[in-house]
C-alpha positions as YAML, in Angstrom:
chain: A
units: angstrom
residues:
- id: 1
  name: MET
  ca: [-27.73, -20.02, -23.03]
- id: 2
  name: ARG
  ca: [-24.00, -20.33, -21.82]
- id: 3
  name: PRO
  ca: [-21.77, -22.88, -23.45]
- id: 4
  name: ARG
  ca: [-20.92, -25.66, -20.87]
- id: 5
  name: PRO
  ca: [-17.17, -25.91, -19.61]
- id: 6
  name: ALA
  ca: [-16.43, -29.30, -21.50]
- id: 7
  name: LEU
  ca: [-17.83, -27.98, -24.73]
- id: 8
  name: LEU
  ca: [-15.79, -24.83, -24.78]
- id: 9
  name: ALA
  ca: [-12.56, -26.68, -23.77]
- id: 10
  name: VAL
  ca: [-13.40, -29.29, -27.08]
- id: 11
  name: LEU
  ca: [-13.93, -26.53, -28.87]
- id: 12
  name: ILE
  ca: [-10.52, -24.20, -27.93]
- id: 13
  name: ALA
  ca: [-8.81, -26.96, -28.05]
- id: 14
  name: ALA
  ca: [-9.58, -28.40, -31.75]
- id: 15
  name: ALA
  ca: [-9.13, -24.23, -32.70]
- id: 16
  name: ALA
  ca: [-5.56, -25.26, -31.14]
- id: 17
  name: LEU
  ca: [-4.79, -28.21, -33.60]
- id: 18
  name: GLY
  ca: [-4.96, -25.68, -36.49]
- id: 19
  name: GLY
  ca: [-1.76, -26.46, -37.84]
- id: 20
  name: CYS
  ca: [-1.92, -30.22, -37.28]
- id: 21
  name: ALA
  ca: [-4.25, -31.19, -40.32]
- id: 22
  name: ALA
  ca: [-3.69, -34.66, -41.80]
- id: 23
  name: SER
  ca: [-2.74, -35.26, -45.48]
- id: 24
  name: ASP
  ca: [-5.09, -38.18, -45.36]
- id: 25
  name: GLU
  ca: [-8.81, -37.11, -45.41]
- id: 26
  name: GLY
  ca: [-10.42, -39.79, -43.23]
- id: 27
  name: ALA
  ca: [-13.66, -39.65, -41.47]
- id: 28
  name: LEU
  ca: [-14.16, -41.96, -38.09]
- id: 29
  name: ASP
  ca: [-15.94, -44.96, -39.25]
- id: 30
  name: THR
  ca: [-18.51, -44.67, -36.19]
- id: 31
  name: GLN
  ca: [-20.29, -47.88, -37.06]
- id: 32
  name: ALA
  ca: [-23.32, -46.30, -38.37]
- id: 33
  name: GLY
  ca: [-26.83, -47.80, -38.04]
- id: 34
  name: THR
  ca: [-25.24, -49.93, -34.77]
- id: 35
  name: ALA
  ca: [-26.83, -48.15, -32.18]
- id: 36
  name: ALA
  ca: [-24.18, -49.64, -29.49]
- id: 37
  name: PRO
  ca: [-21.72, -51.56, -31.25]
- id: 38
  name: ASP
  ca: [-20.61, -54.75, -29.06]
- id: 39
  name: CYS
  ca: [-17.03, -54.07, -30.30]
- id: 40
  name: LEU
  ca: [-14.46, -51.39, -32.39]
- id: 41
  name: VAL
  ca: [-13.95, -51.54, -35.86]
- id: 42
  name: HIS
  ca: [-10.12, -50.80, -36.88]
- id: 43
  name: GLN
  ca: [-9.89, -46.91, -38.61]
- id: 44
  name: ALA
  ca: [-9.00, -47.10, -41.82]
- id: 45
  name: LYS
  ca: [-7.50, -43.53, -42.48]
- id: 46
  name: SER
  ca: [-5.98, -40.90, -39.90]
- id: 47
  name: PRO
  ca: [-8.23, -38.15, -38.63]
- id: 48
  name: GLY
  ca: [-8.73, -35.87, -41.82]
- id: 49
  name: SER
  ca: [-9.03, -32.15, -41.23]
- id: 50
  name: ARG
  ca: [-12.76, -31.64, -40.60]
- id: 51
  name: TYR
  ca: [-11.28, -33.28, -37.27]
- id: 52
  name: THR
  ca: [-8.07, -31.57, -37.08]
- id: 53
  name: ALA
  ca: [-8.76, -28.05, -38.96]
- id: 54
  name: GLY
  ca: [-8.86, -26.06, -35.40]
- id: 55
  name: THR
  ca: [-11.52, -23.44, -36.24]
- id: 56
  name: GLY
  ca: [-12.12, -24.85, -39.93]
- id: 57
  name: ALA
  ca: [-12.95, -28.01, -38.25]
- id: 58
  name: ASP
  ca: [-16.64, -29.66, -38.53]
- id: 59
  name: THR
  ca: [-17.78, -29.02, -34.87]
- id: 60
  name: GLY
  ca: [-20.72, -31.89, -35.34]
- id: 61
  name: ALA
  ca: [-17.92, -34.30, -36.41]
- id: 62
  name: VAL
  ca: [-15.94, -33.56, -33.64]
- id: 63
  name: LEU
  ca: [-18.43, -33.96, -30.95]
- id: 64
  name: GLU
  ca: [-19.61, -37.37, -32.74]
- id: 65
  name: MET
  ca: [-15.95, -38.42, -32.52]
- id: 66
  name: MET
  ca: [-15.79, -36.90, -28.90]
- id: 67
  name: ARG
  ca: [-18.70, -38.92, -28.13]
- id: 68
  name: TYR
  ca: [-18.26, -42.28, -30.11]
- id: 69
  name: TYR
  ca: [-15.21, -42.76, -28.09]
- id: 70
  name: THR
  ca: [-16.75, -41.58, -24.84]
- id: 71
  name: ALA
  ca: [-19.61, -44.50, -25.34]
- id: 72
  name: ASN
  ca: [-17.52, -47.21, -26.88]
- id: 73
  name: GLY
  ca: [-13.74, -46.73, -26.13]
- id: 74
  name: THR
  ca: [-13.41, -49.23, -23.82]
- id: 75
  name: LYS
  ca: [-14.48, -51.80, -25.87]
- id: 76
  name: GLY
  ca: [-12.41, -54.39, -27.57]
- id: 77
  name: PHE
  ca: [-11.84, -54.82, -31.60]
- id: 78
  name: CYS
  ca: [-13.99, -57.09, -33.48]
- id: 79
  name: ASP
  ca: [-11.04, -59.02, -34.84]
- id: 80
  name: GLY
  ca: [-9.81, -59.88, -31.78]
- id: 81
  name: LYS
  ca: [-6.36, -57.70, -32.58]
- id: 82
  name: PRO
  ca: [-4.87, -54.68, -30.91]
- id: 83
  name: ALA
  ca: [-5.10, -51.06, -31.89]
- id: 84
  name: THR
  ca: [-3.63, -49.96, -34.90]
- id: 85
  name: ALA
  ca: [-1.18, -46.88, -35.26]
- id: 86
  name: THR
  ca: [-4.24, -45.22, -37.39]
- id: 87
  name: ASP
  ca: [-6.43, -46.39, -34.18]
- id: 88
  name: ARG
  ca: [-4.31, -44.84, -31.72]
- id: 89
  name: ARG
  ca: [-4.49, -41.30, -33.99]
- id: 90
  name: TRP
  ca: [-7.88, -41.44, -33.22]
- id: 91
  name: THR
  ca: [-7.50, -41.71, -29.41]
- id: 92
  name: ASP
  ca: [-4.61, -39.61, -29.11]
- id: 93
  name: LEU
  ca: [-7.27, -37.10, -30.76]
- id: 94
  name: TYR
  ca: [-9.88, -37.69, -28.63]
- id: 95
  name: THR
  ca: [-7.78, -36.87, -25.45]
- id: 96
  name: THR
  ca: [-6.19, -33.70, -26.88]
- id: 97
  name: LEU
  ca: [-9.08, -32.34, -27.08]
- id: 98
  name: GLY
  ca: [-10.10, -33.17, -23.51]
- id: 99
  name: GLY
  ca: [-11.34, -37.05, -23.64]
- id: 100
  name: ASP
  ca: [-11.10, -38.74, -20.26]
- id: 101
  name: ARG
  ca: [-8.46, -41.67, -20.94]
- id: 102
  name: ALA
  ca: [-11.10, -43.58, -18.47]
- id: 103
  name: HIS
  ca: [-13.02, -44.08, -21.47]
- id: 104
  name: LEU
  ca: [-10.08, -45.64, -23.71]
- id: 105
  name: ALA
  ca: [-9.04, -49.16, -23.55]
- id: 106
  name: ALA
  ca: [-5.84, -49.67, -21.57]
- id: 107
  name: PRO
  ca: [-2.64, -50.36, -23.99]
- id: 108
  name: PRO
  ca: [-1.54, -53.60, -24.19]
- id: 109
  name: ARG
  ca: [1.41, -54.75, -21.45]
- id: 110
  name: THR
  ca: [4.74, -55.02, -22.72]
- id: 111
  name: PRO
  ca: [6.59, -58.17, -21.00]
...
């Protein structure tokens, strides 16, 4: 079985991020137990090394993060507030690993 090009691109990008491990060992809150969340929760911690450790990253965790933002990234936050700096670290990681920005909410406009 040959790897799909998109999956291969994600794995290559994850390997390239080897030197970018966050000191905060955060895990993505995917709202487990909610099949299709109506809104997003703010992330409490920045992406941990299981997402950013390049070849040492947890491939399953990386792919779950990619799936989560692909399916839910355009939804607003449950509290109605904008993304925090920590939330943006997660979405930046998503796009760095090849995620399509079209799957993310547009940033708020500045006056």
